[in-house]
C-alpha positions in Angstrom: -22.3 -48.5 43.8 -19.4 -48.6 41.4 -20.0 -50.3 38.0 -17.9 -53.1 36.6 -18.1 -54.3 33.0 -17.7 -58.1 32.5 -16.8 -59.0 28.9 -18.2 -62.5 27.9 -17.0 -63.7 24.4 -17.4 -67.4 24.9 -19.0 -70.0 27.1 -15.7 -70.7 28.7 -15.6 -67.1 30.0 -19.2 -67.5 31.2 -18.2 -70.6 33.1 -15.2 -68.9 34.7 -16.9 -65.6 35.8 -20.7 -66.1 35.7 -21.2 -69.6 36.8 -18.3 -70.2 39.2 -19.5 -68.0 42.0 -17.5 -64.9 41.1 -20.5 -63.1 39.8 -22.6 -64.0 42.9 -20.0 -62.4 45.1 -19.3 -59.4 43.0 -22.9 -58.3 42.6 -23.2 -57.9 46.3 -21.0 -54.8 46.2 -21.0 -53.6 42.5 -23.4 -53.0 39.7 -22.4 -55.5 37.1 -22.8 -54.9 33.4 -22.4 -58.0 31.3 -21.2 -57.3 27.7 -22.1 -60.3 25.6 -23.0 -61.0 21.9 -26.1 -62.9 23.1 -27.5 -60.2 25.3 -30.9 -60.7 23.6 -31.2 -64.4 24.3 -33.9 -65.2 26.9 -32.1 -68.1 28.7 -29.1 -65.8 29.3 -31.4 -62.9 30.6 -33.3 -65.3 32.8 -30.2 -66.8 34.3 -28.2 -63.6 35.0 -30.2 -60.4 34.9 -31.3 -59.1 38.3 -31.3 -55.9 40.4 -27.5 -55.4 40.3 -26.8 -57.2 37.0 -27.7 -55.8 33.6 -26.8 -57.1 30.2 -25.7 -55.1 27.2 -24.6 -56.2 23.7 -21.0 -56.8 22.9 -20.9 -55.8 19.2 -18.6 -58.5 17.9 -20.2 -58.3 14.4 -18.8 -54.7 14.2 -15.4 -55.8 15.3 -15.5 -58.6 12.8 -16.4 -56.2 9.9 -13.7 -53.8 11.1 -11.0 -56.6 10.8 -12.3 -57.6 7.4 -11.9 -54.0 6.2 -8.5 -53.5 7.8 -6.2 -56.2 6.5 -3.2 -54.5 8.1 -4.6 -54.9 11.6 -5.6 -58.5 10.7 -2.0 -59.2 9.7 -0.6 -57.5 12.8 -2.7 -59.8 14.9 -1.4 -62.8 13.0 2.2 -61.5 13.6 1.5 -61.2 17.4 0.2 -64.8 17.5 3.5 -66.2 16.3 5.9 -64.1 18.4 6.6 -64.4 22.2 10.1 -64.0 23.7 11.6 -67.1 25.4 8.6 -69.3 24.6 9.5 -72.6 23.1 5.7 -73.2 22.5 5.3 -70.2 20.3 8.6 -70.8 18.6 7.5 -74.3 17.7 4.2 -73.0 16.4 6.0 -70.3 14.4 8.4 -72.8 12.9 5.6 -75.0 11.7 3.6 -72.1 10.3 6.6 -70.6 8.4 7.5 -74.1 7.0 3.9 -74.6 5.7 3.8 -71.1 4.2 7.0 -71.7 2.3 5.9 -75.1 1.1 2.7 -73.6 -0.3 5.0 -72.0 -3.0 2.7 -68.9 -3.0 4.7 -65.7 -3.4 2.2 -63.9 -1.1 2.6 -66.6 1.6 6.4 -66.6 1.3 6.5 -62.8 1.7 4.2 -63.0 4.7 6.4 -65.7 6.2 9.5 -63.5 5.7 7.9 -60.5 7.4 6.9 -62.6 10.4 10.4 -64.2 10.6 12.1 -60.8 10.4 9.8 -59.2 13.0 10.3 -62.2 15.3 14.1 -61.5 15.4 13.4 -57.9 16.4 10.5 -58.2 18.7 11.7 -61.2 20.7 14.9 -59.5 21.5 13.8 -56.1 22.5 11.2 -55.1 25.1 11.4 -51.5 23.8 10.5 -52.7 20.3 7.6 -54.8 21.7 6.2 -51.7 23.5 6.5 -49.6 20.5 4.9 -52.2 18.3 1.9 -52.4 20.6 1.6 -48.6 20.9 1.5 -48.2 17.2 -1.2 -50.9 16.8 -3.3 -49.3 19.5 -2.9 -45.9 18.1 -4.1 -46.7 14.6 -6.5 -49.6 15.2 -8.9 -48.7 18.0 -12.6 -48.6 16.9 -15.0 -47.2 19.5 -18.2 -49.2 19.0 -19.2 -49.2 22.6 -18.7 -45.5 23.5 -22.4 -45.1 24.2 -22.3 -47.9 26.7 -19.2 -46.6 28.4 -20.8 -43.1 28.5 -24.1 -44.5 29.9 -22.6 -46.5 32.8 -19.1 -44.9 33.4 -17.6 -48.1 34.6 -14.8 -48.1 37.2 -13.3 -51.3 35.7 -13.7 -53.8 32.9 -12.9 -57.5 33.2 -11.7 -59.4 30.1 -10.5 -63.0 29.6 -7.1 -62.4 28.1 -4.3 -59.8 27.4 -5.9 -59.0 24.1 -5.1 -62.2 22.2 -8.5 -64.0 22.5 -11.6 -63.0 20.5 -11.9 -59.2 20.4 -10.5 -58.5 23.8 -7.9 -56.3 22.3 -10.5 -53.9 20.9 -12.7 -53.6 24.0 -9.6 -53.2 26.1 -8.5 -50.3 23.9 -11.9 -48.8 24.2 -11.7 -49.0 28.0 -8.3 -47.4 27.9 -9.7 -44.4 25.9 -12.6 -44.2 28.4 -10.2 -44.0 31.4 -11.5 -47.3 32.7 -9.3 -49.7 34.7 -8.6 -52.9 32.9 -8.5 -56.3 34.7 -7.5 -59.4 32.8 -8.5 -62.8 34.2 -6.7 -65.5 32.3 -8.7 -68.5 31.4 -6.2 -71.4 31.1 -2.8 -72.6 32.3 -1.2 -72.2 28.8 -2.3 -68.6 28.3 0.9 -67.2 29.8 3.3 -69.1 27.5 1.6 -70.0 24.2 -0.7 -67.2 23.0 1.7 -64.7 21.4 2.2 -61.1 22.2 -0.5 -59.1 23.9 -2.9 -56.9 22.0 -3.6 -54.4 24.8 -2.3 -53.5 28.3 -4.1 -54.5 31.5 -3.8 -52.6 34.8 -4.1 -55.8 36.8 -4.0 -59.5 36.0 -5.4 -62.5 37.8 -3.9 -65.9 37.1 -4.3 -69.5 38.4 -0.9 -70.2 39.8 2.5 -68.8 40.7 3.9 -70.6 37.6 1.7 -68.5 35.4 2.7 -65.3 37.3 6.4 -66.1 36.6 5.6 -66.7 32.9 3.9 -63.4 32.6 7.0 -61.7 34.0 9.2 -63.8 31.7 7.3 -63.7 28.4 5.1 -60.6 28.7 7.2 -57.8 30.3 4.7 -57.6 33.1 5.5 -56.3 36.6 5.0 -58.8 39.4 3.1 -56.2 41.5 0.2 -56.1 39.1 -0.3 -59.9 39.0 -2.4 -61.7 41.5 -2.7 -65.5 42.0 -6.3 -66.6 42.6 -6.5 -70.3 41.8 -9.2 -71.8 39.5 -12.7 -70.7 40.3 -14.5 -73.1 38.1 -12.6 -76.0 39.6 -14.0 -75.2 43.1 -16.7 -77.8 42.5 -14.1 -80.5 42.1 -12.9 -80.0 45.7 -16.4 -80.0 47.2 -18.5 -83.0 48.3 -20.0 -85.0 45.4 -23.8 -85.2 45.1 -24.1 -87.9 42.5 -23.8 -91.6 43.4 -22.0 -94.0 41.2 -25.2 -95.9 40.6 -26.9 -92.8 39.3 -23.9 -92.0 37.2 -23.9 -95.4 35.5 -27.6 -95.2 34.8 -27.2 -91.7 33.3 -24.8 -93.0 30.6 -26.1 -96.6 30.3 -22.8 -97.9 31.6 -22.3 -101.5 32.9 -21.2 -101.9 36.6 -19.3 -105.0 35.5 -16.9 -103.2 33.2 -14.1 -100.7 34.0 -14.7 -97.2 32.5 -12.2 -95.7 30.1 -13.0 -92.0 29.7 -12.0 -90.5 26.4 -11.9 -86.7 26.6 -11.8 -85.8 23.0 -9.9 -82.9 21.7 -11.5 -80.2 19.6 -12.0 -81.4 16.0 -10.5 -78.3 14.5 -7.2 -79.3 16.0 -7.5 -83.1 16.1 -9.9 -84.6 13.5 -8.8 -88.2 14.3 -11.0 -88.7 17.4 -13.4 -91.2 15.6 -10.4 -93.3 14.4 -9.0 -93.5 17.9 -12.5 -94.6 19.2 -12.9 -97.3 16.5 -9.4 -98.7 17.1 -10.0 -98.9 20.9 -13.3 -100.7 20.4 -11.5 -103.2 18.1 -9.1 -103.8 21.0 -12.0 -104.4 23.4 -13.6 -106.9 21.0 -10.2 -108.6 20.5 -9.9 -108.9 24.3 -6.6 -107.0 24.2 -7.6 -105.1 27.3 -6.5 -106.9 30.5 -9.9 -106.3 32.2 -13.4 -106.0 30.8 -13.8 -102.3 29.8 -16.2 -99.9 28.2 -15.5 -96.5 26.6 -17.2 -93.3 27.7 -16.6 -90.6 25.1 -16.9 -86.9 26.2 -17.6 -85.0 23.0 -15.7 -81.7 23.0 -18.0 -78.7 22.8 -16.2 -77.3 19.8 -17.9 -80.0 17.8 -20.9 -77.7 18.0 -19.9 -74.2 19.2 -23.5 -72.9 18.7 -26.6 -75.0 19.4 -28.2 -74.3 16.0 -25.0 -74.5 14.1 -23.6 -78.0 14.1 -19.9 -77.9 13.1 -18.0 -81.0 11.9 -21.3 -82.8 11.1 -19.5 -85.6 9.4 -17.6 -86.4 12.7 -20.8 -86.1 14.7 -22.5 -88.5 12.3 -19.6 -90.9 12.6 -20.0 -90.9 16.4 -23.7 -91.8 16.0 -22.8 -94.6 13.7 -20.1 -95.9 16.1 -22.6 -95.7 19.0 -25.3 -97.5 17.1 -23.0 -100.4 16.1 -21.2 -100.8 19.4 -23.8 -99.7 22.0 -22.7 -102.0 24.8 -19.0 -101.0 24.5 -19.1 -97.3 23.9 -21.3 -94.5 25.2 -21.2 -90.8 24.2 -21.7 -87.8 26.4 -22.8 -84.9 24.1 -22.6 -81.3 25.3 -25.7 -79.2 25.7 -25.0 -75.9 23.9 -27.4 -73.2 25.0 -26.7 -70.2 22.7 -27.1 -69.3 19.1 -24.3 -66.7 19.2 -22.2 -67.2 22.3 -19.8 -70.0 21.4 -19.7 -73.1 23.6 -22.0 -71.8 26.3 -23.1 -74.7 28.4 -25.2 -75.0 31.6 -23.6 -75.4 35.0 -24.7 -79.0 34.9 -22.0 -79.7 32.3 -19.2 -79.3 34.8 -21.2 -81.3 37.4 -21.5 -84.1 34.8 -17.8 -83.9 34.1 -17.0 -84.2 37.8 -18.9 -87.5 37.8 -17.0 -88.8 34.8 -13.7 -88.0 36.6 -14.8 -89.4 39.9 -16.1 -92.7 38.6 -13.8 -93.5 35.6 -10.8 -95.9 35.9 -8.5 -94.5 33.2 -8.7 -91.4 31.1 -7.5 -90.9 27.5 -6.9 -87.3 26.4 -4.8 -85.1 24.1 -2.6 -82.9 26.2 -5.3 -80.7 27.6 -6.4 -79.2 30.8 -8.2 -82.5 31.5 -4.8 -83.8 32.7 -5.1 -81.4 35.7 -8.7 -82.2 36.3 -8.0 -86.0 36.2 -5.1 -85.4 38.7 -7.6 -83.9 41.2 -9.4 -87.2 41.3 -6.2 -89.3 41.1 -7.4 -90.6 37.8 -4.6 -92.1 35.7 -4.4 -90.6 32.2 -2.8 -91.5 28.9 -2.1 -88.8 26.3 -2.5 -89.6 22.6 0.2 -88.5 20.3 -0.9 -90.7 17.4 -0.9 -88.7 14.1 0.9 -85.9 15.9 -0.2 -83.0 18.2 -2.6 -81.3 15.8 -3.0 -80.5 12.1 -1.1 -77.3 12.3 2.1 -78.7 13.9 1.9 -82.1 12.1 3.2 -85.5 12.8 6.9 -85.0 12.9 7.0 -83.7 16.5 7.4 -86.8 18.7 9.0 -84.8 21.5 6.7 -81.8 21.2 5.4 -82.3 24.8 9.0 -81.6 26.0 9.0 -78.3 24.1 5.6 -76.9 25.1 6.2 -74.8 28.2 3.1 -75.7 30.2 3.2 -79.4 29.3 6.7 -79.9 30.7 5.3 -79.5 34.2 3.0 -82.5 33.8 5.5 -84.7 31.9 5.8 -87.4 34.6 2.2 -87.5 35.9 0.8 -89.7 33.1 1.8 -91.6 30.0 2.1 -90.7 26.3 1.1 -93.1 23.5 2.6 -92.7 20.1 0.9 -95.8 18.6 -2.3 -97.8 19.2 -0.1 -100.6 20.7 1.4 -98.2 23.2 -2.1 -96.8 24.0 -3.5 -100.3 24.9 -0.3 -101.1 26.8 -0.6 -97.9 28.8 -4.3 -98.4 29.6 -3.6 -102.0 30.7 -0.8 -100.9 32.9 -3.0 -98.3 34.7 -5.9 -100.8 35.0 -3.5 -103.2 36.8 -1.7 -100.4 38.7 -4.1 -97.5 39.3 -1.8 -95.9 41.9 1.1 -95.7 39.5 2.1 -92.0 39.2 -0.2 -91.1 42.1 2.5 -89.0 43.8 3.1 -87.1 40.5 -0.6 -86.5 40.1 -0.8 -85.1 43.6 2.1 -82.8 42.7 0.2 -81.6 39.7 -2.7 -80.7 42.0 -0.5 -78.8 44.4 1.3 -76.8 41.7 -1.3 -76.3 38.9 -4.5 -75.8 40.8 -3.3 -72.7 42.7 -4.2 -71.6 46.2 -7.7 -71.5 47.7 -8.8 -74.9 46.3 -12.6 -75.2 46.7 -12.9 -71.5 47.7 -11.2 -69.7 44.8 -14.3 -68.0 43.4 -15.0 -66.1 46.6 -11.3 -65.0 46.9 -11.0 -64.0 43.3 -14.1 -61.9 43.7 -12.4 -60.2 46.7 -9.3 -59.6 44.7 -11.4 -57.9 42.0 -13.2 -55.9 44.6 -9.9 -54.7 46.1 -8.7 -53.7 42.7 -11.8 -51.8 41.9 
């Protein structure tokens, strides 16, 4: 049997590869070695370890120390994040970053901003310069903390979750390159091909969700079309399969009333959007003031990044505020808190989480969100959605970007499938409109499903596994 390394740096990668069905198909033909920072945790071992699957440590703490001790590499990584040719998304992020650095009036920050601005002029206009820049970085910053594991198993291929711009993918990909191991990147989200900055390592093959993502890789990343495969969205397969949960069971699970319409609020990560509690309180006020055209109740899906690790509660003040809101308004608002399994693998949640989310999307009447992948997921269930642009897009970009959704490359494609609310009044108005006219924008939502969910809907995991098998 050939050996394949699977690098797991977050629960989102575990969901994509390990819990979608890809792993189950791959291990029939290959010996799989999972590299993960939580290789020692018993729940993880019990769930995945078997005859053809072994778990080894991903030494992220060594990578972390390496970056702390190499400020030049840390700065190069920051430079890459703010540069990507022909990407209005990265250009907007860079503009906001440079403005904030200059406003700080710190000489160090101003000099840093000047370097990034100067390099953006060079790197965004020359593919030769980009290749040279990457070559230099890989030459001087490539620690080999897993050489013993590569020597032990001699893998034929390694699977990562990015092109070297997420977590420490860039380091493990460089290690694989030095070991002569084929590198396969499976991209985790629809915005990864237009918004994450320059790559930190080169992959031999890349699997993306859709043809749009493939074209963006060619346009923004100097990639050749022959090495890019379109596989669909493996962890969305469950959405296209027959539902097991009844609406009655769903309502009972979250203590929801069958007499009220359900408004699902899919909160954004608090590190980007700290105003979720304000939105919830304002919406509850509207319910109490009978400004909603029909009797409604709010179901709040708390983003997993509120927690990250199960024994390390982040944003405790926000979580405590949710508890207070829930206690004071129990009949009008209900919270769905994530179950976080790991003490060191960020946002690792059980398979039941996506089953629960499927129920929320199936049985809700309108969804409120913040320009996330949830728009695609809602479209699968023909669920009307309203995007909140109150207070701006996020803390980094600020509040002076009313038309940012028209500049973000991936968001343009969904522009007409839902509504955008720039004030609380517009939010209530949009929700009321969808409550009265639930089929409004139904054709546009169907177009989203066709264009953004890729091929092989409901069967993507098996076919992606076959693609990986053919590559290996």
